[in-house]
C-alpha positions as CSV (number, residue, x, y, z in Angstrom):
1,M,21.8,-7.8,-10.3
2,T,24.2,-5.2,-11.5
3,N,27.9,-5.4,-10.6
4,D,27.9,-2.3,-8.6
5,K,25.2,-3.6,-6.1
6,L,25.9,-5.2,-2.8
7,A,25.8,-9.1,-2.8
8,S,23.6,-10.8,-0.4
9,H,24.8,-13.5,2.0
10,P,26.1,-16.7,0.2
11,Q,23.2,-18.5,1.9
12,A,20.7,-16.0,0.9
13,H,18.5,-16.4,-2.3
14,I,16.4,-13.3,-2.5
15,K,14.2,-13.3,-5.5
16,H,12.6,-9.8,-5.0
17,A,13.4,-6.9,-2.7
18,L,10.6,-4.4,-2.2
19,A,11.2,-1.0,-0.4
20,V,8.3,0.5,1.4
21,V,8.8,4.2,1.3
22,S,7.2,7.4,2.5
23,G,8.2,11.0,2.1
24,K,7.6,11.8,5.6
25,G,7.0,10.1,9.0
26,G,3.6,9.4,10.6
27,V,1.8,8.1,7.5
28,G,1.6,4.5,8.6
29,K,4.6,2.9,6.6
30,S,5.3,0.2,9.2
31,L,1.7,-0.8,9.1
32,V,1.8,-1.2,5.4
33,S,5.2,-3.0,5.5
34,S,4.0,-5.5,8.1
35,Q,0.8,-6.1,6.3
36,L,2.4,-6.5,2.9
37,A,4.7,-9.1,4.4
38,A,1.8,-10.9,6.1
39,A,-0.3,-10.9,3.0
40,L,2.4,-12.3,0.8
41,S,3.1,-14.9,3.4
42,R,-0.6,-15.9,3.4
43,L,-0.4,-16.2,-0.4
44,G,2.2,-19.0,0.1
45,H,5.5,-17.1,-0.5
46,S,8.6,-17.1,1.6
47,V,8.8,-13.6,3.1
48,G,11.5,-11.6,5.0
49,V,11.4,-8.2,6.6
50,L,14.4,-6.0,6.9
51,D,13.7,-3.1,9.2
52,A,15.8,-0.3,7.7
53,D,14.4,2.3,10.0
54,I,17.5,2.0,12.2
55,T,16.6,4.8,14.7
56,G,12.9,4.2,14.7
57,P,12.5,0.5,14.4
58,T,9.0,-1.0,14.9
59,M,8.9,-4.4,13.1
60,A,10.1,-6.5,16.0
61,R,7.3,-5.0,18.3
62,A,4.7,-5.3,15.5
63,F,5.4,-9.1,15.1
64,G,5.7,-9.7,18.8
65,V,9.6,-10.4,18.8
66,D,11.5,-9.6,21.8
67,E,14.4,-11.9,21.3
68,R,18.0,-10.8,20.3
69,L,19.4,-11.7,17.0
70,Q,21.8,-14.7,16.9
71,A,24.9,-15.2,15.0
72,C,27.1,-18.1,14.0
73,K,30.4,-18.4,12.2
74,D,28.7,-18.2,8.8
75,G,26.7,-15.0,9.6
76,I,23.6,-13.5,11.3
77,I,20.5,-15.6,11.8
78,P,17.2,-13.9,11.3
79,H,14.4,-14.4,13.7
80,V,11.5,-16.5,12.3
81,T,8.0,-15.8,13.5
82,P,5.6,-18.6,14.1
83,E,4.0,-17.8,10.8
84,G,7.4,-18.3,9.0
85,I,8.3,-14.6,8.4
86,K,12.1,-13.9,8.7
87,L,12.9,-10.7,10.4
88,V,15.9,-8.4,11.4
89,S,15.5,-5.2,13.2
90,T,17.7,-2.8,15.3
91,N,15.7,-3.5,18.4
92,M,17.0,-7.1,18.2
93,V,20.6,-6.0,18.7
94,L,19.9,-3.4,21.5
95,P,20.0,-4.3,25.1
96,D,16.6,-2.9,25.5
97,E,13.9,-1.8,23.0
98,T,13.8,1.6,24.6
99,T,17.5,2.2,24.2
100,P,18.0,5.2,21.7
101,V,20.1,4.8,18.6
102,L,22.7,7.7,18.9
103,W,24.6,6.8,15.8
104,R,25.9,8.8,13.0
105,G,24.7,8.4,9.4
106,S,27.7,6.3,8.3
107,I,27.2,3.8,11.0
108,I,23.5,3.6,10.4
109,S,24.2,3.0,6.6
110,N,26.7,0.3,7.4
111,L,24.2,-1.6,9.5
112,V,21.7,-1.5,6.8
113,R,24.3,-3.1,4.5
114,Q,25.1,-5.7,7.2
115,F,21.3,-6.6,7.4
116,W,21.5,-7.2,3.6
117,S,24.8,-8.9,3.2
118,E,25.5,-10.8,6.5
119,V,22.1,-12.2,7.2
120,M,21.3,-15.7,6.1
121,W,18.0,-15.0,4.6
122,D,18.0,-18.5,2.8
123,E,15.3,-18.9,0.1
124,T,13.1,-15.8,0.2
125,D,10.7,-14.9,-2.4
126,Y,9.9,-11.3,-1.3
127,L,12.1,-9.3,1.1
128,I,10.2,-6.3,2.5
129,I,12.4,-3.3,3.4
130,D,10.7,-1.0,5.9
131,M,12.5,2.3,4.9
132,P,13.1,5.2,7.2
133,P,11.0,8.2,6.3
134,G,12.1,10.9,3.9
135,T,14.9,10.8,1.2
136,G,18.0,11.2,3.3
137,D,21.3,9.2,3.8
138,V,19.9,5.7,4.5
139,A,17.3,5.9,1.7
140,L,20.1,6.8,-0.8
141,T,22.3,4.1,0.5
142,I,19.6,1.4,0.0
143,F,18.7,2.6,-3.5
144,Q,22.4,2.9,-4.6
145,S,23.7,-0.2,-2.7
146,L,21.0,-2.8,-2.7
147,P,19.3,-4.5,-5.7
148,I,15.8,-3.2,-5.1
149,D,13.2,-4.7,-7.6
150,G,10.5,-2.2,-6.7
151,V,9.1,0.6,-4.4
152,V,5.8,0.7,-2.7
153,I,4.9,4.2,-1.8
154,V,2.8,5.0,1.3
155,S,0.7,8.2,1.4
156,T,-2.2,9.9,3.2
157,P,-5.0,12.0,1.6
158,Q,-3.7,15.4,2.5
159,S,-2.3,17.4,-0.5
160,L,0.6,18.4,1.6
161,V,1.7,14.8,2.2
162,S,0.9,13.9,-1.4
163,M,3.4,16.6,-2.5
164,I,6.0,15.0,-0.3
165,V,5.3,11.6,-1.5
166,A,5.8,12.9,-5.1
167,K,9.4,13.7,-4.0
168,A,9.8,10.0,-2.9
169,I,8.5,8.8,-6.2
170,N,10.7,11.2,-8.1
171,M,13.8,9.9,-6.0
172,A,13.0,6.2,-6.9
173,Q,12.7,7.2,-10.6
174,M,16.0,9.1,-10.4
175,M,17.6,6.0,-8.9
176,D,16.2,3.9,-11.7
177,V,14.0,1.8,-9.3
178,P,10.4,1.2,-10.6
179,V,7.5,2.3,-8.3
180,V,5.2,-0.9,-8.3
181,G,2.4,0.4,-6.1
182,I,1.1,3.1,-3.8
183,V,-0.9,2.8,-0.6
184,E,-3.0,5.6,0.8
185,N,-3.3,5.0,4.6
186,M,-6.0,6.7,6.8
187,S,-7.9,7.1,3.6
188,Y,-11.3,7.2,5.2
189,F,-13.4,6.2,8.3
190,R,-16.3,3.9,8.3
191,C,-18.7,4.5,11.2
192,P,-19.2,1.3,13.1
193,D,-22.8,2.2,13.9
194,C,-24.3,3.3,10.7
195,G,-21.7,2.2,8.0
196,S,-21.3,5.8,6.6
197,V,-17.9,6.7,5.1
198,H,-16.2,9.9,6.2
199,N,-13.0,11.4,4.6
200,L,-11.6,12.9,7.7
201,F,-8.4,14.0,6.0
202,G,-9.9,15.0,2.7
203,A,-10.8,13.4,-0.5
204,S,-8.7,10.4,-1.6
205,M,-5.9,11.3,-3.9
206,V,-4.4,7.8,-4.5
207,E,-6.0,7.3,-7.9
208,E,-4.9,10.8,-9.1
209,L,-1.3,10.0,-7.8
210,A,-1.4,6.6,-9.4
211,R,-2.5,8.0,-12.8
212,E,-0.1,10.9,-12.7
213,F,2.9,8.7,-12.2
214,S,1.6,5.7,-14.2
215,I,1.5,3.3,-11.2
216,S,-1.0,0.4,-11.9
217,A,-1.4,-1.1,-8.3
218,F,-2.9,1.1,-5.6
219,A,-5.0,0.6,-2.5
220,R,-6.8,2.5,0.2
221,V,-6.5,1.6,3.8
222,P,-9.2,2.9,6.3
223,I,-8.7,4.4,9.7
224,E,-9.3,1.6,12.2
225,P,-8.1,1.8,15.8
226,E,-8.0,-2.0,16.1
227,F,-5.1,-1.9,13.6
228,A,-3.0,0.0,16.0
229,R,-4.0,-2.1,19.0
230,Q,-3.0,-5.2,17.2
231,M,0.3,-3.7,16.2
232,D,1.0,-2.8,19.6
233,R,0.1,-6.3,20.9
234,G,2.6,-7.7,18.4
235,A,-0.2,-9.4,16.3
236,A,0.5,-7.7,13.1
237,Y,0.1,-11.0,11.3
238,D,-3.5,-11.3,12.5
239,I,-4.8,-8.0,11.1
240,A,-5.5,-8.9,7.4
241,I,-6.6,-5.7,5.8
242,E,-8.7,-6.7,2.8
243,T,-7.4,-4.0,0.5
244,L,-3.9,-4.8,1.1
245,E,-4.4,-8.5,0.6
246,E,-5.8,-7.6,-2.8
247,F,-2.8,-5.2,-3.3
248,A,-0.3,-7.9,-2.5
249,G,-1.9,-10.2,-5.0
250,E,-1.7,-7.5,-7.6
251,L,2.1,-7.2,-7.0
252,V,2.5,-10.9,-7.3
253,V,0.8,-11.1,-10.8
254,N,3.1,-8.3,-12.1
255,S,5.3,-10.0,-14.6
256,D,8.5,-8.5,-13.0
257,L,7.7,-9.6,-9.5
258,K,6.6,-13.2,-10.0
259,S,8.2,-15.6,-7.6
């Protein structure tokens, strides 16, 4: 960790912090964040999730958590799911999950810093940071203030989205944070009746993007309505998308991200 980065809580020992980033909203970043966390947990690692999408938090709902965050004299205690995933999210400090977050950028950025420095994450092999969409204030705060080890980019097949994702990749590179993987969500639809594959949003572009930006790990995630139903039910841990399970394994064997 460099000297200009914010220190984590004295009772937090975070081996790797991975930011899940998209250039825009609506590409399924929260699905990827939850599944990456679940996959790493199933591989036997200690995992935490920091929901940095302060104004649009979804991680608590995805993991079925409706409890408030607790604090003690030493700091903030993250919620721990039955599967052992540690979690903090804005919805866990609001009186109700439907309460809007009407805060200015400086307050939002300060809360992200608190989620890093005041939460007692204990021993955590991988902390997944579910980022807000875009390349605005919060993203800049995280890249500049937190010791991020790698970025996972989330895209969809449309060329317009891929252009915006390229901005996110370039931002990570400008912040000197390595992009360790790219996930193309809504990549294709497999007909449940005949098994045929349809590219509803156009041909996949993930391999092209990975090759262009020299990203070794990439994955394609299909359109599957059951994924959304499970997330809405708070059963994100039970989804287990095969391509993301393999993707998580690839990240673990990366020499810079071994736990």
